[in-house]
C-alpha positions as a Markdown table, in Angstrom:
| # | Residue | x | y | z |
|---|---|---|---|---|
| 1 | Unk | 1.6 | 36.9 | 55.1 |
| 2 | Unk | 0.6 | 48.3 | 51.9 |
| 3 | Unk | -1.6 | 50.2 | 52.9 |
| 4 | Unk | -5.3 | 50.0 | 53.1 |
| 5 | Unk | -8.3 | 50.1 | 51.5 |
| 6 | Unk | -11.0 | 49.8 | 53.5 |
| 7 | Unk | -14.2 | 49.3 | 52.1 |
| 8 | Unk | -17.1 | 47.0 | 51.2 |
| 9 | Unk | -15.9 | 43.9 | 50.7 |
| 10 | Unk | -18.6 | 42.1 | 48.9 |
| 11 | Unk | -17.7 | 41.8 | 45.7 |
| 12 | Unk | -20.4 | 41.4 | 42.6 |
| 13 | Unk | -18.9 | 41.9 | 39.4 |
| 14 | Unk | -19.0 | 41.1 | 36.3 |
| 15 | Unk | -16.2 | 38.2 | 35.0 |
| 16 | Unk | -14.1 | 39.0 | 31.9 |
| 17 | Unk | -14.1 | 36.5 | 29.2 |
| 18 | Unk | -10.4 | 36.4 | 30.0 |
| 19 | Unk | -10.6 | 35.8 | 33.3 |
| 20 | Unk | -9.8 | 32.4 | 34.8 |
| 21 | Unk | -11.8 | 31.1 | 38.3 |
| 22 | Unk | -9.7 | 28.2 | 40.3 |
| 23 | Unk | -11.8 | 26.3 | 43.1 |
| 24 | Unk | -9.7 | 25.5 | 46.3 |
| 25 | Unk | -10.4 | 23.5 | 49.2 |
| 26 | Unk | -9.2 | 23.9 | 53.0 |
| 27 | Unk | -5.2 | 23.8 | 51.8 |
| 28 | Unk | -5.7 | 25.7 | 48.6 |
| 29 | Unk | -5.4 | 22.6 | 46.8 |
| 30 | Unk | -8.1 | 21.8 | 43.7 |
| 31 | Unk | -11.6 | 21.3 | 44.5 |
| 32 | Unk | -14.5 | 21.0 | 42.6 |
| 33 | Unk | -16.8 | 23.8 | 42.6 |
| 34 | Unk | -19.3 | 22.3 | 45.2 |
| 35 | Unk | -16.5 | 21.0 | 47.5 |
| 36 | Unk | -14.4 | 24.3 | 47.2 |
| 37 | Unk | -13.9 | 26.2 | 50.2 |
| 38 | Unk | -12.4 | 29.0 | 48.6 |
| 39 | Unk | -12.1 | 30.4 | 44.8 |
| 40 | Unk | -9.6 | 32.5 | 43.2 |
| 41 | Unk | -10.2 | 34.7 | 40.2 |
| 42 | Unk | -6.8 | 35.5 | 37.9 |
| 43 | Unk | -8.0 | 38.9 | 36.2 |
| 44 | Unk | -6.9 | 38.6 | 32.4 |
| 45 | Unk | -5.9 | 34.8 | 32.7 |
| 46 | Unk | -5.4 | 34.6 | 29.1 |
| 47 | Unk | -3.4 | 37.6 | 28.0 |
| 48 | Unk | 0.1 | 37.7 | 28.3 |
| 49 | Unk | 1.0 | 40.7 | 30.2 |
| 50 | Unk | 3.9 | 41.2 | 33.2 |
| 51 | Unk | 1.1 | 40.9 | 36.1 |
| 52 | Unk | -1.6 | 39.4 | 37.0 |
| 53 | Unk | -4.6 | 40.2 | 39.9 |
| 54 | Unk | -5.0 | 37.5 | 42.1 |
| 55 | Unk | -8.3 | 37.8 | 43.9 |
| 56 | Unk | -9.1 | 34.9 | 46.6 |
| 57 | Unk | -12.7 | 34.8 | 47.8 |
| 58 | Unk | -14.8 | 33.0 | 50.4 |
| 59 | Unk | -17.1 | 30.8 | 49.1 |
| 60 | Unk | -20.1 | 33.0 | 49.9 |
| 61 | Unk | -18.4 | 35.6 | 47.6 |
| 62 | Unk | -16.8 | 37.9 | 50.1 |
| 63 | Unk | -13.1 | 38.7 | 49.3 |
| 64 | Unk | -10.3 | 36.9 | 51.3 |
| 65 | Unk | -7.2 | 38.2 | 49.7 |
| 66 | Unk | -5.5 | 40.6 | 46.7 |
| 67 | Unk | -2.4 | 41.0 | 45.4 |
| 68 | Unk | -0.4 | 41.1 | 42.3 |
| 69 | Unk | 1.8 | 38.3 | 41.0 |
| 70 | Unk | 4.3 | 38.0 | 38.1 |
| 71 | Unk | 3.0 | 34.6 | 37.5 |
| 72 | Unk | -0.4 | 33.9 | 36.3 |
| 73 | Unk | -0.7 | 30.0 | 37.3 |
| 74 | Unk | 1.4 | 30.2 | 41.1 |
| 75 | Unk | 1.8 | 32.8 | 43.6 |
| 76 | Unk | 4.5 | 34.9 | 43.0 |
| 77 | Unk | 3.7 | 38.1 | 44.4 |
| 78 | Unk | 4.7 | 41.5 | 44.0 |
| 79 | Unk | 3.8 | 44.9 | 45.7 |
| 80 | Unk | 0.8 | 45.0 | 48.1 |
| 81 | Unk | -1.1 | 42.4 | 49.6 |
| 82 | Unk | -4.4 | 42.8 | 51.4 |
| 83 | Unk | -6.0 | 40.1 | 53.3 |
| 84 | Unk | -9.7 | 39.9 | 55.3 |
| 85 | Unk | -11.2 | 37.7 | 57.6 |
| 86 | Unk | -14.8 | 36.6 | 56.5 |
| 87 | Unk | -16.5 | 39.4 | 58.7 |
| 88 | Unk | -15.0 | 41.7 | 56.1 |
| 89 | Unk | -12.6 | 43.2 | 58.8 |
| 90 | Unk | -9.3 | 43.8 | 57.4 |
| 91 | Unk | -6.7 | 40.9 | 58.6 |
| 92 | Unk | -3.2 | 42.0 | 57.3 |
| 93 | Unk | -1.3 | 44.0 | 54.6 |
| 94 | Unk | 2.2 | 43.2 | 53.7 |
| 95 | Unk | 4.5 | 44.0 | 50.9 |
| 96 | Unk | 6.2 | 41.3 | 48.6 |
| 97 | Unk | 9.5 | 41.6 | 46.3 |
| 98 | Unk | 10.3 | 38.8 | 43.8 |
| 99 | Unk | 7.8 | 36.3 | 45.5 |
| 100 | Unk | 9.0 | 37.0 | 49.1 |
| 101 | Unk | 7.7 | 39.3 | 52.2 |
| 102 | Unk | 9.8 | 41.8 | 52.2 |
| 103 | Unk | 9.0 | 45.5 | 53.7 |
| 104 | Unk | 6.0 | 46.9 | 56.0 |
| 105 | Unk | 3.2 | 44.6 | 57.4 |
| 106 | Unk | 0.4 | 45.0 | 59.5 |
| 107 | Unk | -1.9 | 42.8 | 61.6 |
| 108 | Unk | -5.2 | 42.9 | 63.2 |
| 109 | Unk | -7.7 | 40.7 | 65.5 |
| 110 | Unk | -11.2 | 39.8 | 63.8 |
| 111 | Unk | -12.7 | 42.8 | 65.9 |
| 112 | Unk | -10.6 | 45.5 | 64.2 |
| 113 | Unk | -8.4 | 46.1 | 66.9 |
| 114 | Unk | -4.4 | 46.5 | 66.4 |
| 115 | Unk | -2.3 | 43.0 | 66.3 |
| 116 | Unk | 1.1 | 43.9 | 65.1 |
| 117 | Unk | 3.0 | 46.4 | 63.4 |
| 118 | Unk | 6.4 | 45.4 | 61.6 |
| 119 | Unk | 8.3 | 44.8 | 58.6 |
| 120 | Unk | 9.7 | 42.2 | 56.9 |
| 121 | Unk | 13.4 | 41.4 | 55.4 |
| 122 | Unk | 14.5 | 38.8 | 53.0 |
| 123 | Unk | 17.9 | 38.2 | 53.2 |
| 124 | Unk | 18.1 | 35.3 | 50.1 |
| 125 | Unk | 17.5 | 32.6 | 52.3 |
| 126 | Unk | 14.9 | 33.4 | 55.1 |
| 127 | Unk | 12.1 | 36.1 | 55.7 |
| 128 | Unk | 12.9 | 37.8 | 58.9 |
| 129 | Unk | 9.8 | 39.3 | 60.9 |
| 130 | Unk | 10.8 | 42.4 | 62.6 |
| 131 | Unk | 8.2 | 43.5 | 65.3 |
| 132 | Unk | 7.7 | 47.1 | 66.0 |
| 133 | Unk | 4.9 | 46.9 | 67.9 |
| 134 | Unk | 2.6 | 44.1 | 69.4 |
| 135 | Unk | -0.9 | 44.2 | 71.5 |
| 136 | Unk | -2.7 | 41.3 | 72.9 |
| 137 | Unk | -6.5 | 40.7 | 72.2 |
| 138 | Unk | -7.2 | 43.2 | 75.6 |
| 139 | Unk | -5.4 | 45.8 | 73.3 |
| 140 | Unk | -2.4 | 46.0 | 76.0 |
| 141 | Unk | 0.6 | 46.8 | 74.1 |
| 142 | Unk | 3.3 | 44.1 | 75.0 |
| 143 | Unk | 6.4 | 45.2 | 72.4 |
| 144 | Unk | 7.2 | 48.7 | 72.1 |
| 145 | Unk | 9.9 | 50.1 | 70.2 |
| 146 | Unk | 10.9 | 46.8 | 69.1 |
| 147 | Unk | 11.1 | 45.1 | 72.8 |
| 148 | Unk | 8.9 | 43.2 | 74.9 |
| 149 | Unk | 7.3 | 39.7 | 74.7 |
| 150 | Unk | 4.7 | 38.2 | 71.6 |
| 151 | Unk | 2.4 | 35.7 | 71.8 |
| 152 | Unk | 0.9 | 34.4 | 68.7 |
| 153 | Unk | -2.3 | 32.4 | 69.0 |
| 154 | Unk | -3.7 | 30.7 | 65.5 |
| 155 | Unk | -6.3 | 27.9 | 65.1 |
| 156 | Unk | -3.5 | 25.6 | 65.1 |
| 157 | Unk | -0.6 | 27.2 | 67.1 |
| 158 | Unk | 0.3 | 29.0 | 70.1 |
| 159 | Unk | 3.6 | 30.2 | 70.5 |
| 160 | Unk | 5.2 | 32.8 | 72.8 |
| 161 | Unk | 8.7 | 34.5 | 73.9 |
| 162 | Unk | 10.7 | 37.6 | 73.8 |
| 163 | Unk | 11.3 | 40.2 | 71.4 |
| 164 | Unk | 14.5 | 42.2 | 71.5 |
| 165 | Unk | 15.2 | 45.3 | 69.1 |
| 166 | Unk | 12.3 | 43.6 | 66.9 |
| 167 | Unk | 13.3 | 40.3 | 66.3 |
| 168 | Unk | 12.9 | 37.0 | 68.1 |
| 169 | Unk | 15.4 | 36.4 | 71.1 |
| 170 | Unk | 16.1 | 33.8 | 73.6 |
| 171 | Unk | 13.7 | 31.0 | 74.6 |
| 172 | Unk | 10.5 | 30.6 | 72.8 |
| 173 | Unk | 7.6 | 28.2 | 73.7 |
| 174 | Unk | 4.4 | 26.7 | 72.2 |
| 175 | Unk | 1.9 | 24.2 | 71.1 |
| 176 | Unk | 0.6 | 23.2 | 67.9 |
| 177 | Unk | -2.6 | 21.2 | 67.3 |
| 178 | Unk | -3.1 | 18.7 | 64.4 |
| 179 | Unk | -0.6 | 17.1 | 64.8 |
| 180 | Unk | -0.4 | 17.7 | 68.2 |
| 181 | Unk | 3.2 | 18.4 | 69.9 |
| 182 | Unk | 4.9 | 21.1 | 71.9 |
| 183 | Unk | 7.8 | 22.7 | 71.4 |
| 184 | Unk | 10.7 | 24.7 | 72.9 |
| 185 | Unk | 13.2 | 26.6 | 70.6 |
| 186 | Unk | 16.3 | 29.3 | 70.9 |
| 187 | Unk | 17.0 | 32.4 | 68.7 |
| 188 | Unk | 19.5 | 34.8 | 68.5 |
| 189 | Unk | 18.8 | 37.9 | 66.7 |
| 190 | Unk | 16.1 | 36.6 | 65.2 |
| 191 | Unk | 18.0 | 33.4 | 64.1 |
| 192 | Unk | 16.6 | 30.2 | 64.7 |
| 193 | Unk | 19.7 | 28.2 | 66.7 |
| 194 | Unk | 17.5 | 24.9 | 67.5 |
| 195 | Unk | 14.5 | 23.8 | 69.0 |
| 196 | Unk | 13.0 | 20.5 | 70.2 |
| 197 | Unk | 9.4 | 19.1 | 69.7 |
| 198 | Unk | 7.5 | 16.7 | 72.0 |
| 199 | Unk | 4.6 | 14.5 | 70.6 |
| 200 | Unk | 1.6 | 13.1 | 72.8 |
| 201 | Unk | 3.8 | 10.1 | 72.9 |
| 202 | Unk | 6.7 | 11.9 | 74.4 |
| 203 | Unk | 8.7 | 11.4 | 71.3 |
| 204 | Unk | 11.2 | 14.1 | 70.7 |
| 205 | Unk | 12.0 | 15.7 | 67.3 |
| 206 | Unk | 15.2 | 18.3 | 67.3 |
| 207 | Unk | 15.5 | 20.7 | 64.5 |
| 208 | Unk | 17.4 | 23.4 | 63.3 |
| 209 | Unk | 15.0 | 24.9 | 60.5 |
| 210 | Unk | 11.1 | 25.5 | 61.5 |
| 211 | Unk | 9.8 | 24.0 | 57.9 |
| 212 | Unk | 11.2 | 21.8 | 55.6 |
| 213 | Unk | 9.8 | 21.2 | 52.1 |
| 214 | Unk | 8.7 | 17.6 | 50.8 |
| 215 | Unk | 11.2 | 16.3 | 48.2 |
| 216 | Unk | 11.9 | 13.5 | 46.0 |
| 217 | Unk | 14.4 | 11.0 | 47.4 |
| 218 | Unk | 16.9 | 11.1 | 44.7 |
| 219 | Unk | 16.3 | 15.2 | 44.3 |
| 220 | Unk | 14.1 | 17.2 | 41.8 |
| 221 | Unk | 16.7 | 16.9 | 39.0 |
| 222 | Unk | 16.5 | 13.0 | 39.2 |
| 223 | Unk | 12.8 | 12.6 | 39.7 |
| 224 | Unk | 12.5 | 14.7 | 36.6 |
| 225 | Unk | 14.3 | 12.4 | 34.6 |
| 226 | Unk | 11.9 | 9.5 | 36.1 |
| 227 | Unk | 9.1 | 11.8 | 34.6 |
| 228 | Unk | 10.8 | 12.3 | 31.4 |
| 229 | Unk | 11.8 | 8.3 | 30.9 |
| 230 | Unk | 8.0 | 7.0 | 31.9 |
| 231 | Unk | 5.6 | 10.0 | 30.4 |
| 232 | Unk | 4.6 | 8.1 | 27.3 |
| 233 | Unk | 1.1 | 9.6 | 26.2 |
| 234 | Unk | -1.2 | 7.9 | 23.9 |
| 235 | Unk | -0.6 | 10.4 | 21.3 |
| 236 | Unk | 2.1 | 12.8 | 20.3 |
| 237 | Unk | 1.5 | 16.2 | 22.1 |
| 238 | Unk | 0.4 | 18.9 | 19.2 |
| 239 | Unk | 1.5 | 22.1 | 20.9 |
| 240 | Unk | 4.3 | 23.3 | 23.4 |
| 241 | Unk | 3.2 | 23.8 | 27.0 |
| 242 | Unk | 3.0 | 23.1 | 30.6 |
| 243 | Unk | 0.8 | 20.8 | 32.9 |
| 244 | Unk | 0.9 | 21.9 | 36.6 |
| 245 | Unk | -0.1 | 18.9 | 39.1 |
| 246 | Unk | -0.9 | 19.3 | 42.8 |
| 247 | Unk | -0.8 | 16.9 | 45.2 |
| 248 | Unk | -0.2 | 16.0 | 48.8 |
| 249 | Unk | 2.7 | 14.5 | 50.2 |
| 250 | Unk | 1.8 | 12.7 | 53.4 |
| 251 | Unk | 3.7 | 12.1 | 56.3 |
| 252 | Unk | 4.8 | 8.5 | 55.2 |
| 253 | Unk | 6.3 | 10.5 | 52.1 |
| 254 | Unk | 3.4 | 9.0 | 49.9 |
| 255 | Unk | 1.6 | 11.0 | 47.2 |
| 256 | Unk | -2.1 | 11.2 | 47.8 |
| 257 | Unk | -5.0 | 13.5 | 46.4 |
| 258 | Unk | -3.0 | 14.1 | 42.7 |
| 259 | Unk | -5.1 | 16.3 | 40.6 |
| 260 | Unk | -4.6 | 18.7 | 37.7 |
| 261 | Unk | -4.4 | 22.2 | 38.4 |
| 262 | Unk | -3.4 | 23.3 | 35.0 |
| 263 | Unk | -3.6 | 21.3 | 32.2 |
| 264 | Unk | -3.4 | 21.0 | 28.4 |
| 265 | Unk | -5.6 | 18.0 | 27.3 |
| 266 | Unk | -7.6 | 15.1 | 28.8 |
| 267 | Unk | -4.5 | 12.5 | 27.5 |
| 268 | Unk | -1.8 | 14.4 | 28.6 |
| 269 | Unk | -3.4 | 15.3 | 31.7 |
| 270 | Unk | -4.2 | 11.7 | 32.7 |
| 271 | Unk | -0.8 | 10.7 | 31.4 |
| 272 | Unk | 0.8 | 12.8 | 33.8 |
| 273 | Unk | -1.1 | 12.0 | 36.9 |
| 274 | Unk | -0.6 | 8.1 | 36.0 |
| 275 | Unk | 3.6 | 8.5 | 36.0 |
| 276 | Unk | 3.1 | 10.6 | 39.1 |
| 277 | Unk | 0.9 | 8.0 | 40.7 |
| 278 | Unk | 3.7 | 5.3 | 39.7 |
| 279 | Unk | 6.4 | 7.0 | 41.7 |
| 280 | Unk | 8.7 | 6.0 | 44.6 |
| 281 | Unk | 7.9 | 7.7 | 48.1 |
| 282 | Unk | 8.7 | 11.3 | 48.7 |
| 283 | Unk | 10.9 | 12.8 | 51.8 |
| 284 | Unk | 7.8 | 14.2 | 53.9 |
| 285 | Unk | 7.8 | 17.6 | 55.0 |
| 286 | Unk | 9.0 | 18.5 | 58.2 |
| 287 | Unk | 7.5 | 21.3 | 60.7 |
| 288 | Unk | 9.7 | 21.8 | 64.0 |
| 289 | Unk | 11.0 | 18.4 | 63.0 |
| 290 | Unk | 7.8 | 16.5 | 63.2 |
| 291 | Unk | 6.7 | 14.6 | 59.8 |
| 292 | Unk | 3.6 | 16.5 | 58.4 |
| 293 | Unk | 1.3 | 16.3 | 55.5 |
| 294 | Unk | 2.2 | 19.1 | 52.7 |
| 295 | Unk | 0.9 | 20.4 | 49.2 |
| 296 | Unk | 3.0 | 20.4 | 46.5 |
| 297 | Unk | 2.4 | 21.7 | 43.2 |
| 298 | Unk | 4.8 | 20.1 | 40.1 |
| 299 | Unk | 5.1 | 21.9 | 36.9 |
| 300 | Unk | 6.1 | 19.1 | 33.7 |
| 301 | Unk | 6.8 | 21.3 | 30.6 |
| 302 | Unk | 5.6 | 19.5 | 27.3 |
| 303 | Unk | 7.2 | 19.9 | 24.4 |
| 304 | Unk | 5.7 | 18.5 | 20.5 |
| 305 | Unk | 8.2 | 16.0 | 18.5 |
């Protein structure tokens, strides 16, 4: 999740021969053109340059998001990000620095009414949202000058709690759908002190981090050693380069839906998929202590002999 250009978002434009289009599913993972929910255009992808314009479109052709990235292959945003609902209303504006949210942010409801004004800070470990003003769907301001109550509602998540001096403070509660669980958690000056989630079987999960990324059982360094030992293409690479694999780590830690996000050639790409498909289970991602499916992008550097 930078100030705003309010203009028509139906983009009918001629694509440069040096642009590159990526077709993506609901999770922003690679998909066929026919099955894609979104598509991303990276402007002047083939040029070597310090920054690249990322435009994410709904499959209808309406612009969903636009930002500048310092990496042509993955999102490492710098400066202003603008996002839009599929009805073309502005959804949010955020500022980024070195790929992290850091600076002024504003959000709106789909009908165009104000939702939130505030800013992010990044302390080297986490992005911290400071809420200055907050409005409920009935346009009633529930946070003023950084103090009040926020209730965030998305398709899968509802959470509510007090804000003091712009930061979450005290007890917050909420519910999540898919996976289904309720939670209660305690904050102090915006920092999560601890929480407990309860699923539909009344199983409880304690946590001190909202999200934990999936990772190999013995860490990434050991995993890359495994890749190096087992990567045996039928023919030797003819050039240096990088393959980027995309996949899902399921709740049990099994890797699923392995695909190539960026490839080098058919033989090397196939070998990368083969090796990854043979690896051991990973530690699954955790969301409020609950194991969840998570997407992952893994770069593999290739060097010619």
